[in-house]
C-alpha positions in Angstrom: 264.8 110.2 126.8 263.6 113.6 125.6 266.6 115.7 126.7 270.1 114.4 126.2 272.4 114.9 129.2 275.3 117.1 128.3 276.4 117.5 131.9 276.3 114.6 134.4 276.4 116.6 137.6 273.7 119.2 138.4 274.2 119.9 142.1 270.4 119.7 142.5 270.8 116.6 144.7 273.1 118.2 147.1 270.2 119.0 149.4 269.3 115.3 149.8 266.6 115.2 147.2 266.5 113.7 143.7 264.3 114.4 140.7 261.7 111.9 139.6 260.9 111.4 135.9 257.7 113.5 136.3 259.7 116.5 137.5 258.9 116.3 141.2 261.6 116.0 143.8 261.8 113.2 146.3 264.0 112.6 149.4 266.9 110.3 148.6 266.0 108.0 151.5 262.3 107.6 150.4 260.9 104.2 149.7 260.5 105.0 146.0 264.1 106.1 145.6 265.3 103.0 147.6 263.3 100.8 145.2 264.7 102.5 142.1 268.2 102.1 143.5 267.7 98.4 144.3 266.3 97.8 140.8 269.3 99.6 139.4 271.6 97.5 141.6 269.9 94.3 140.3 270.4 95.5 136.7 274.1 96.0 137.5 274.4 92.5 139.0 272.9 91.1 135.8 275.4 93.2 133.9 278.3 91.6 135.8 276.8 88.2 135.1 276.7 89.1 131.4 280.5 89.7 131.6 280.8 85.9 132.0 281.0 83.5 129.1 277.3 82.5 128.5 275.5 80.7 125.7 273.9 83.1 123.3 270.2 82.3 124.1 270.9 82.8 127.8 272.7 86.1 127.1 269.7 87.3 125.0 267.3 86.5 127.8 269.4 88.3 130.4 269.8 91.4 128.1 266.0 91.4 127.7 265.6 91.3 131.4 267.9 94.3 131.7 265.6 96.3 129.4 262.6 95.1 131.5 264.3 96.3 134.7 265.1 99.7 133.1 261.4 99.9 132.2 260.4 99.0 135.8 262.8 101.7 137.1 261.1 104.2 134.8 257.7 103.1 136.1 258.9 103.7 139.6 260.4 107.0 138.6 257.1 108.3 137.1 254.3 107.5 139.5 251.3 106.2 137.5 253.4 105.2 134.4 253.0 101.6 133.4 255.2 100.0 130.8 255.1 96.4 132.1 252.2 94.0 131.8 251.2 90.4 132.2 253.1 89.4 129.1 256.4 90.3 130.8 255.5 88.0 133.7 254.3 85.2 131.4 257.5 85.4 129.3 259.6 84.9 132.4 257.4 82.0 133.5 257.8 80.3 130.1 261.6 80.7 130.1 261.8 79.5 133.7 259.7 76.4 132.9 261.9 75.6 129.9 265.1 75.8 132.0 263.6 74.0 134.9 262.7 71.0 132.7 266.4 70.4 132.1 267.2 70.0 135.9 266.7 67.2 138.3 264.1 67.8 141.0 265.4 69.5 144.1 265.4 67.3 147.3 267.5 69.7 149.4 268.0 73.4 149.7 271.1 74.6 147.9 273.6 77.2 149.1 274.6 80.0 146.8 277.8 79.0 145.0 279.2 76.6 142.5 280.6 78.0 139.3 281.5 81.7 139.2 278.6 82.5 136.8 276.1 80.6 139.0 277.4 82.4 142.1 276.9 85.7 140.4 273.4 84.6 139.5 272.7 83.9 143.2 273.9 87.4 144.1 271.5 88.8 141.5 268.7 86.7 142.9 269.3 88.0 146.4 269.2 91.6 145.2 266.1 90.8 143.2 264.3 89.6 146.4 265.3 92.9 148.1 263.9 94.9 145.1 260.7 92.9 145.4 260.4 93.8 149.1 261.1 97.5 148.3 258.3 97.5 145.6 255.9 95.7 147.9 256.5 98.4 150.6 255.6 101.1 148.0 252.5 99.2 146.9 251.3 99.0 150.6 251.0 102.8 150.6 249.8 103.5 147.1 248.0 101.9 144.2 250.4 100.2 142.0 250.0 97.8 139.1 250.7 94.2 140.4 252.9 93.3 137.5 255.9 94.9 139.0 255.8 92.7 142.1 254.9 89.6 140.1 257.7 90.3 137.6 260.3 90.6 140.4 258.9 87.5 142.1 259.3 85.4 138.9 262.6 86.9 138.2 264.1 85.8 141.5 262.8 82.3 140.7 264.2 82.5 137.2 267.6 83.5 138.5 267.6 80.6 141.0 266.9 78.1 138.2 269.4 79.8 136.0 272.1 79.4 138.7 271.4 75.7 138.7 271.6 75.6 134.9 274.9 77.4 134.9 276.3 75.0 137.4 275.4 72.1 135.2 276.8 73.8 132.1 280.1 74.3 134.0 279.9 70.7 135.3 279.8 71.9 138.9 277.5 70.3 141.5 275.0 72.6 143.4 276.2 73.1 146.9 273.6 71.3 149.1 272.7 72.6 152.5 273.6 70.3 155.3 271.4 71.1 158.3 273.3 71.1 161.5 276.6 70.5 159.7 278.6 72.4 162.3 276.8 71.3 165.5 279.6 68.8 166.2 282.7 70.7 165.1 285.1 67.8 165.7 
C-alpha cells in the first residue's frame, strides 16, 4: 500500500463508480467489482469464524487463507496482476487431504449446521462458491490466470471438510439430508 489513507471517504464514488488499483474507474455494478465484493465478503465470513474458539493450527490456516483472499482481491482490482500461483492451490489441497483423512466417508449429503463454528464455516463455503461463480464470469470475458478459480474451488471444498472437522471437535453430528422428509407431514 503505497499511500496511507488519511481520510476514509473521498466522495469519488458518489457517481456510482469506484477506483481500481490501477487508477482506472469502474461501475460499482460491474462483474469485477461484484467479484471483489464477494471475495471481501468471504474474507469477512472467515473473520467471523476466527472469532470462535479454534485450535491454533486451524486458526493459522484460516488466517493464511485471509491473506490469500486479500491477494486475490488485489489481483481482481489490478487487471493483469498475478500474486497467486499453483502453490496456493496445492497448499489448500494438502491441508484439505490432511483434514479429510480424519473423517468418516460421506454416505449422505449433509445440511449446513451443527456446532456454531461449523455452521459459520458452511456460510463461508456458500459465499466462496458465489465468489467462484463471480470470478468465472470475469474469466469468460477476459484472459485470467486459472489459479484464482482453482483456489476458490479448493477453498469451498476445504471449508466443507473443515465444517465436518469442527462438528467432530465439538462432538456434534453432521446434519444428514433426509430426502423427502416432509412429503408426509403427519
